[in-house]
C-alpha positions as a printed NumPy array, in Angstrom:
array([[190.192,  86.029,  84.701],
       [189.743,  82.866,  86.718],
       [186.888,  81.157,  84.912],
       [185.173,  77.802,  84.823],
       [182.282,  76.29 ,  82.89 ],
       [179.192,  74.141,  83.231],
       [177.995,  75.323,  86.644],
       [177.203,  78.531,  88.447],
       [179.473,  77.247,  91.225],
       [177.341,  76.043,  94.128],
       [180.199,  76.751,  96.537],
       [179.51 ,  80.494,  96.471],
       [176.324,  80.434,  98.516],
       [177.327,  83.677, 100.25 ],
       [176.822,  85.49 ,  96.931],
       [173.297,  84.149,  96.422],
       [169.881,  85.667,  97.047],
       [167.692,  84.648,  99.94 ],
       [163.89 ,  84.401,  99.869],
       [163.263,  88.11 , 100.518],
       [165.645,  89.263,  97.782],
       [164.252,  86.675,  95.334],
       [160.709,  87.874,  96.026],
       [161.735,  91.501,  95.534],
       [163.489,  90.597,  92.286],
       [160.321,  88.881,  91.08 ],
       [158.191,  91.916,  91.997],
       [160.455,  94.341,  90.13 ],
       [160.561,  92.071,  87.053],
       [156.766,  91.704,  86.881],
       [155.766,  95.27 ,  87.8  ],
       [156.897,  97.372,  84.865],
       [156.164, 100.739,  83.351],
       [152.765,  99.403,  82.281],
       [151.41 , 100.041,  85.772],
       [151.908, 103.754,  85.137],
       [149.408, 103.742,  82.251],
       [147.345, 100.538,  82.218],
       [144.988, 101.483,  85.115],
       [143.906, 104.476,  83.053],
       [143.298, 102.317,  79.988],
       [141.283,  99.782,  81.993],
       [139.21 , 102.683,  83.361],
       [138.61 , 103.863,  79.786],
       [137.182, 100.422,  78.926],
       [135.438,  99.397,  82.147],
       [134.706, 102.759,  83.812],
       [134.21 , 102.566,  87.585],
       [134.715,  98.802,  87.317],
       [138.259,  99.329,  86.023],
       [139.693,  97.28 ,  88.907],
       [137.728,  94.133,  88.023],
       [139.838,  93.156,  84.955],
       [142.903,  93.17 ,  87.229],
       [141.178,  91.02 ,  89.83 ],
       [139.843,  88.61 ,  87.206],
       [143.221,  88.289,  85.468],
       [144.885,  87.427,  88.78 ],
       [142.438,  84.525,  89.155],
       [143.011,  83.389,  85.56 ],
       [146.786,  83.356,  86.097],
       [146.62 ,  80.962,  89.063],
       [146.869,  77.741,  86.975],
       [149.995,  79.035,  85.218],
       [151.56 ,  80.069,  88.512],
       [150.904,  76.561,  89.821],
       [152.692,  75.124,  86.767],
       [155.766,  77.305,  87.312],
       [155.806,  76.596,  91.059],
       [155.702,  72.84 ,  90.367],
       [158.67 ,  72.984,  88.   ],
       [160.555,  75.379,  90.29 ],
       [160.468,  72.77 ,  93.043],
       [161.343,  69.887,  90.725],
       [163.953,  71.437,  88.441],
       [165.43 ,  74.76 ,  89.633],
       [168.145,  75.82 ,  87.174],
       [169.445,  78.745,  85.132],
       [167.558,  77.186,  82.224],
       [164.288,  78.418,  83.728],
       [161.256,  77.62 ,  81.619],
       [163.573,  76.103,  78.975],
       [164.712,  73.508,  81.485],
       [161.073,  72.777,  82.337],
       [160.177,  72.16 ,  78.705],
       [163.302,  70.073,  78.054],
       [162.591,  67.965,  81.127],
       [158.966,  67.272,  80.252],
       [158.835,  67.335,  76.43 ],
       [162.319,  66.3  ,  75.34 ],
       [165.526,  67.879,  73.976],
       [164.166,  68.942,  70.584],
       [161.37 ,  71.091,  71.97 ],
       [163.767,  72.198,  74.704],
       [166.191,  73.472,  72.067],
       [163.384,  75.202,  70.174],
       [162.192,  76.916,  73.358],
       [165.756,  77.992,  74.202],
       [166.057,  79.746,  70.838],
       [162.642,  81.363,  71.358],
       [163.655,  82.611,  74.817],
       [166.893,  84.216,  73.7  ],
       [165.337,  85.676,  70.551],
       [162.553,  87.124,  72.679],
       [164.882,  88.671,  75.24 ],
       [167.022,  90.152,  72.456],
       [164.087,  92.34 ,  71.416],
       [161.993,  92.525,  74.571],
       [164.53 ,  93.962,  77.   ],
       [165.634,  96.776,  74.639],
       [161.947,  97.55 ,  74.066],
       [161.341,  97.875,  77.814],
       [164.38 , 100.144,  78.152],
       [163.19 , 102.334,  75.265],
       [159.675, 102.578,  76.71 ],
       [161.121, 103.606,  80.06 ],
       [163.385, 106.2  ,  78.421],
       [160.463, 107.594,  76.429],
       [158.375, 107.87 ,  79.586],
       [161.145, 109.708,  81.417],
       [161.483, 112.079,  78.47 ],
       [157.95 , 113.275,  79.185],
       [159.279, 114.672,  82.473],
       [162.713, 115.714,  81.145],
       [162.192, 116.779,  77.495],
       [165.917, 117.191,  76.784],
       [166.671, 113.59 ,  77.767],
       [167.97 , 111.582,  74.752],
       [165.937, 108.394,  74.443],
       [168.611, 106.08 ,  73.015],
       [171.318, 107.185,  75.453],
       [168.934, 106.867,  78.391],
       [167.873, 103.361,  77.334],
       [171.532, 102.328,  76.972],
       [172.214, 103.82 ,  80.402],
       [169.474, 101.644,  81.918],
       [170.912,  98.507,  80.336],
       [174.374,  99.512,  81.573],
       [173.082,  99.884,  85.123],
       [171.688,  96.353,  84.776],
       [175.151,  95.154,  83.783],
       [176.746,  96.917,  86.761],
       [174.181,  95.401,  89.128],
       [175.074,  91.99 ,  87.741],
       [178.781,  92.613,  88.266],
       [178.141,  93.365,  91.932],
       [176.825,  89.852,  92.391],
       [173.313,  88.703,  93.147],
       [173.574,  89.172,  96.902],
       [174.405,  92.878,  96.546],
       [172.09 ,  93.523,  93.608],
       [169.342,  91.552,  95.351],
       [169.634,  93.821,  98.385],
       [169.415,  96.884,  96.131],
       [166.387,  95.449,  94.319],
       [164.762,  94.719,  97.677],
       [165.158,  98.342,  98.725],
       [163.859,  99.611,  95.381],
       [160.891,  97.227,  95.381],
       [159.982,  98.368,  98.892],
       [160.1  , 102.021,  97.862],
       [157.995, 101.369,  94.749],
       [155.292,  99.41 ,  96.573],
       [155.13 , 101.831,  99.507],
       [155.187, 104.835,  97.181],
       [152.288, 103.607,  95.052],
       [150.277, 102.465,  98.052],
       [150.968, 105.798,  99.737],
       [149.717, 107.78 ,  96.719],
       [146.512, 105.745,  96.631],
       [145.955, 105.832, 100.395],
       [146.586, 109.577, 100.425],
       [143.906, 110.074,  97.81 ],
       [141.333, 108.189,  99.884],
       [142.237, 110.204, 102.984],
       [141.737, 113.468, 101.104],
       [138.815, 112.473,  98.869],
       [135.219, 113.422,  99.764],
       [133.49 , 110.651, 101.701],
       [130.968, 110.114,  98.901],
       [133.478, 110.171,  96.055],
       [134.209, 106.476,  95.635],
       [131.773, 103.926,  94.147],
       [130.984, 100.524,  95.513],
       [133.638,  97.935,  94.854],
       [131.159,  95.788,  92.935],
       [128.306,  98.04 ,  91.751],
       [125.329,  95.93 ,  90.681],
       [122.143,  96.501,  88.739],
       [118.788,  96.288,  90.413],
       [118.529,  92.539,  89.739],
       [121.79 ,  91.839,  91.588],
       [124.019,  91.28 ,  88.553],
       [126.406,  93.423,  86.596],
       [124.793,  95.338,  83.723],
       [125.671,  93.777,  80.351],
       [127.494,  96.861,  79.065],
       [129.584,  96.952,  82.251],
       [130.42 ,  93.269,  81.907],
       [131.464,  93.75 ,  78.282],
       [133.665,  96.657,  79.34 ],
       [135.381,  94.495,  81.951],
       [135.982,  91.698,  79.422],
       [137.282,  94.095,  76.777],
       [139.86 ,  95.416,  79.258],
       [141.306,  91.964,  79.98 ],
       [143.738,  91.975,  77.001],
       [145.023,  95.37 ,  78.148],
       [146.082,  94.12 ,  81.579],
       [147.207,  90.696,  80.399],
       [150.873,  91.551,  79.94 ],
       [151.023,  93.157,  83.375],
       [150.709,  89.622,  84.777],
       [153.627,  88.117,  82.889],
       [157.204,  87.873,  84.113],
       [157.246,  85.203,  86.802],
       [158.75 ,  82.803,  84.264],
       [161.69 ,  85.226,  83.842],
       [162.527,  84.983,  87.548],
       [163.024,  81.231,  87.07 ],
       [166.273,  81.893,  85.169],
       [167.785,  83.126,  88.444],
       [167.296,  79.77 ,  90.2  ],
       [171.016,  78.957,  90.388],
       [171.636,  82.364,  91.978],
       [169.297,  81.611,  94.892],
       [169.912,  79.955,  98.222],
       [168.032,  76.633,  98.332],
       [166.205,  77.338,  95.006],
       [163.941,  74.269,  95.183],
       [162.445,  75.789,  98.337],
       [162.83 ,  79.538,  97.782],
       [161.961,  79.857,  94.08 ],
       [158.347,  78.578,  94.338],
       [157.902,  80.543,  97.568],
       [159.137,  83.724,  95.894],
       [156.744,  83.135,  92.974],
       [153.701,  82.866,  95.24 ],
       [154.786,  85.675,  97.58 ],
       [155.423,  88.079,  94.714],
       [152.094,  87.1  ,  93.129],
       [150.216,  88.08 ,  96.295],
       [152.11 ,  91.388,  96.589],
       [151.69 ,  92.271,  92.918],
       [147.999,  91.347,  92.817],
       [147.134,  93.415,  95.898],
       [149.103,  96.357,  94.502],
       [147.512,  96.121,  91.05 ],
       [143.936,  95.835,  92.283],
       [144.272,  98.641,  94.855],
       [145.893, 101.027,  92.358],
       [143.363, 100.198,  89.624],
       [140.435, 100.586,  92.034],
       [141.71 , 103.952,  93.237],
       [142.219, 105.218,  89.671],
       [138.777, 103.971,  88.586],
       [137.236, 105.73 ,  91.573],
       [139.053, 109.041,  91.12 ],
       [139.209, 109.353,  87.317],
       [137.182, 111.802,  85.253],
       [136.548, 112.19 ,  81.547],
       [139.78 , 114.197,  81.284],
       [142.066, 112.409,  78.807],
       [144.98 , 112.834,  81.212],
       [143.521, 110.107,  83.427],
       [143.695, 107.646,  80.535],
       [147.297, 108.461,  79.533],
       [148.962, 109.176,  82.896],
       [146.623, 108.006,  85.676],
       [149.21 , 107.768,  88.469],
       [150.521, 111.263,  87.794],
       [147.   , 112.658,  87.675],
       [146.077, 110.825,  90.903],
       [149.095, 112.244,  92.745],
       [148.405, 115.73 ,  91.385],
       [144.781, 115.574,  92.568],
       [145.813, 115.802,  96.234],
       [149.508, 116.769,  96.234],
       [149.604, 119.298,  93.385],
       [152.986, 119.862,  91.715],
       [154.75 , 117.878,  94.448],
       [152.674, 114.87 ,  93.415],
       [153.98 , 115.076,  89.86 ],
       [157.566, 115.143,  91.129],
       [156.917, 112.187,  93.428],
       [155.381, 110.265,  90.53 ],
       [158.47 , 110.965,  88.46 ],
       [160.697, 109.516,  91.192],
       [158.525, 106.402,  91.524],
       [158.441, 105.972,  87.74 ],
       [162.225, 106.245,  87.496],
       [162.744, 103.652,  90.227],
       [160.146, 101.322,  88.715],
       [161.63 , 101.465,  85.222],
       [165.212, 101.037,  86.421],
       [164.269,  98.106,  88.663],
       [162.331,  96.445,  85.862],
       [165.198,  96.745,  83.351],
       [167.939,  95.708,  85.766],
       [165.978,  92.742,  87.113],
       [165.18 ,  91.555,  83.591],
       [168.841,  92.   ,  82.57 ],
       [170.009,  89.702,  85.357],
       [167.537,  87.025,  84.268],
       [168.245,  87.283,  80.551],
       [172.001,  86.959,  81.07 ],
       [171.322,  83.617,  82.772],
       [169.353,  82.5  ,  79.725],
       [172.43 ,  83.191,  77.549],
       [174.572,  81.319,  80.078],
       [172.208,  78.336,  79.928],
       [172.212,  78.302,  76.112],
       [176.032,  78.246,  76.157],
       [176.046,  75.389,  78.666],
       [173.545,  73.428,  76.565],
       [175.653,  73.86 ,  73.409],
       [173.165,  75.929,  71.43 ],
       [175.401,  79.011,  71.727],
       [179.21 ,  79.167,  72.091],
       [180.371,  77.438,  75.257],
       [182.338,  80.539,  76.218],
       [179.034,  82.002,  77.407],
       [178.876,  79.249,  80.052],
       [182.077,  80.388,  81.735],
       [181.867,  81.963,  85.19 ],
       [184.372,  84.001,  87.167],
       [185.82 ,  83.233,  90.586],
       [182.568,  84.335,  92.259],
       [180.455,  82.046,  90.085],
       [179.049,  84.922,  87.981],
       [178.451,  84.482,  84.206],
       [180.374,  87.633,  83.281],
       [180.807,  86.734,  79.608],
       [177.09 ,  86.092,  79.209],
       [176.31 ,  89.427,  80.857],
       [178.738,  91.335,  78.616],
       [177.379,  89.574,  75.519],
       [173.837,  90.46 ,  76.516],
       [174.799,  94.095,  77.086],
       [176.377,  94.377,  73.614],
       [173.372,  92.695,  71.99 ],
       [170.823,  94.941,  73.723],
       [172.775,  98.119,  72.936],
       [172.949,  97.152,  69.248],
       [169.183,  96.535,  69.12 ],
       [168.508,  99.898,  70.807],
       [170.724, 101.738,  68.318],
       [169.267,  99.917,  65.298],
       [165.727, 100.602,  66.517],
       [166.412, 104.314,  66.944],
       [168.308, 104.798,  63.67 ],
       [166.13 , 102.664,  61.397],
       [162.763, 104.031,  62.391],
       [161.668, 100.598,  63.656],
       [158.998, 101.267,  66.259],
       [159.114,  99.943,  69.793],
       [155.638,  98.591,  69.152],
       [157.127,  96.249,  66.553],
       [159.684,  94.946,  69.039],
       [156.97 ,  94.289,  71.601],
       [154.748,  92.612,  69.024],
       [157.538,  90.281,  67.917],
       [158.744,  89.495,  71.424],
       [155.652,  89.613,  73.624],
       [153.734,  86.82 ,  71.92 ],
       [156.582,  84.345,  72.284],
       [156.151,  84.054,  76.033],
       [152.734,  82.529,  75.554],
       [154.203,  79.852,  73.288],
       [156.558,  79.022,  76.16 ],
       [153.614,  79.051,  78.589],
       [151.764,  76.606,  76.358],
       [154.708,  74.218,  76.129],
       [155.293,  74.385,  79.897],
       [151.594,  73.709,  80.586],
       [151.585,  70.755,  78.163],
       [154.738,  69.401,  79.796],
       [153.251,  69.803,  83.275],
       [150.088,  67.944,  82.227],
       [152.15 ,  65.164,  80.684],
       [154.088,  64.6  ,  83.913],
       [151.005,  64.406,  86.146],
       [149.423,  61.088,  87.094],
       [146.6  ,  62.266,  89.344],
       [143.323,  63.655,  88.018],
       [143.405,  66.949,  89.953],
       [146.807,  68.154,  88.713],
       [146.026,  66.986,  85.164],
       [142.808,  69.028,  85.182],
       [144.791,  72.021,  86.439],
       [147.202,  71.569,  83.544],
       [144.339,  71.378,  81.038],
       [142.871,  74.606,  82.428],
       [146.277,  76.277,  82.018],
       [146.489,  75.028,  78.42 ],
       [143.022,  76.349,  77.566],
       [143.836,  79.681,  79.201],
       [147.001,  80.131,  77.157],
       [145.259,  79.079,  73.931],
       [142.62 ,  81.74 ,  74.58 ],
       [145.366,  84.336,  75.037],
       [147.038,  83.203,  71.799],
       [143.962,  84.151,  69.77 ],
       [145.307,  87.718,  70.04 ],
       [148.495,  86.824,  68.127],
       [149.587,  88.755,  65.036],
       [151.086,  87.173,  61.916],
       [154.546,  88.851,  62.208],
       [154.874,  87.581,  65.758],
       [153.909,  84.062,  64.702],
       [156.489,  84.1  ,  61.893],
       [159.232,  85.385,  64.209],
       [158.474,  82.707,  66.802],
       [158.434,  80.015,  64.114],
       [161.784,  81.155,  62.724],
       [163.371,  81.055,  66.189],
       [161.972,  77.566,  66.83 ],
       [163.413,  76.287,  63.549],
       [166.82 ,  77.761,  64.426],
       [166.667,  75.975,  67.771],
       [165.762,  72.657,  66.159],
       [168.611,  73.088,  63.672],
       [171.072,  73.843,  66.463],
       [169.85 ,  70.855,  68.479],
       [171.412,  68.468,  65.971],
       [174.784,  68.799,  67.699],
       [173.454,  68.712,  71.263],
       [173.516,  65.344,  73.112],
       [170.031,  63.954,  73.517],
       [170.463,  63.519,  77.261],
       [171.263,  67.195,  77.929],
       [168.967,  68.762,  80.487],
       [169.726,  72.387,  81.304],
       [171.177,  72.621,  84.8  ]])
């Protein structure tokens, strides 16, 4: 195999994603299987106001999106958020964050694949969960082997189908629902404010929808696979944010308007919504949308995580062989290594009795540590009062989210950080990923 190291080969621009494909990739990475269940859970907490937690969380995420967009313009590389932290806070914290990223992906992506396989098993009871999860990861590998231009086009088509399918299900409900069925968008008490119990319900639902708004930082690892990343990466972040927010709020509002006390609305709201006006055909359509959504989420995440392994090899924290690329500029060795790692975790999880919830608990919290470091780094780099205040708001927001952390997750994150600091001893101090 014709291979080279240290760069993703900028001469192969024809194999790179444009703005549309990058935006679609970001949408499919952020919108995961959680959208199939979380609107029902937010309805269970906030009732007819179940869309408000989604709207509020989109507003709360704006400072973090601004942080990522700033770094995307200034330092677009396969190092993603690791490169941002290394640039702003130094090589030691950069190395610690790199270990956290790869340790997180090692558990998080298999967990997503297992969740998707479990969901599909509800429709096809004979479907083996482990084999299905491995199949999803394998499809991600195959997409990567096609090259980002081809896989980006496929992801664009899938993202379009997912968004149109979900919007179509919701719009169809409103066309068929009785004219007096839906509540006001913002129902108020007689004094013009939300009743206290309603407000508490909205606030209690915020942690449920929180993780639905994470993932834009994963897209950053694909920077070196984009055409003109300093321009297109921040644009794709903001464009995907608008698309995802509109989709989330509309779906959640429709579910909150249509739902009843039936427990099915809490567990499978999209399926129940489709069934309410399409019958059995609606359930089949939901199954198709769910399959596309899960596959797109896993494959998009796989492409990003393989770039994180590539970056760690280039930085010297992992074997340099992972930084080798083929004649098309693709990190094939990093992709194959990631595939083997994720398959092993899936098999161990299924044979040991280790729950998927444990994987998510260990992996999910780590992203907020990375958010915190990126926000601190952003604030440190700013000289003007406005951007510094924005950075402080982002820091406070992440700290509030981190109050939900569990002890096992904290210990896992700490262990990964220590491994990164230990590995950084042999890395030149002037290394900046990308």
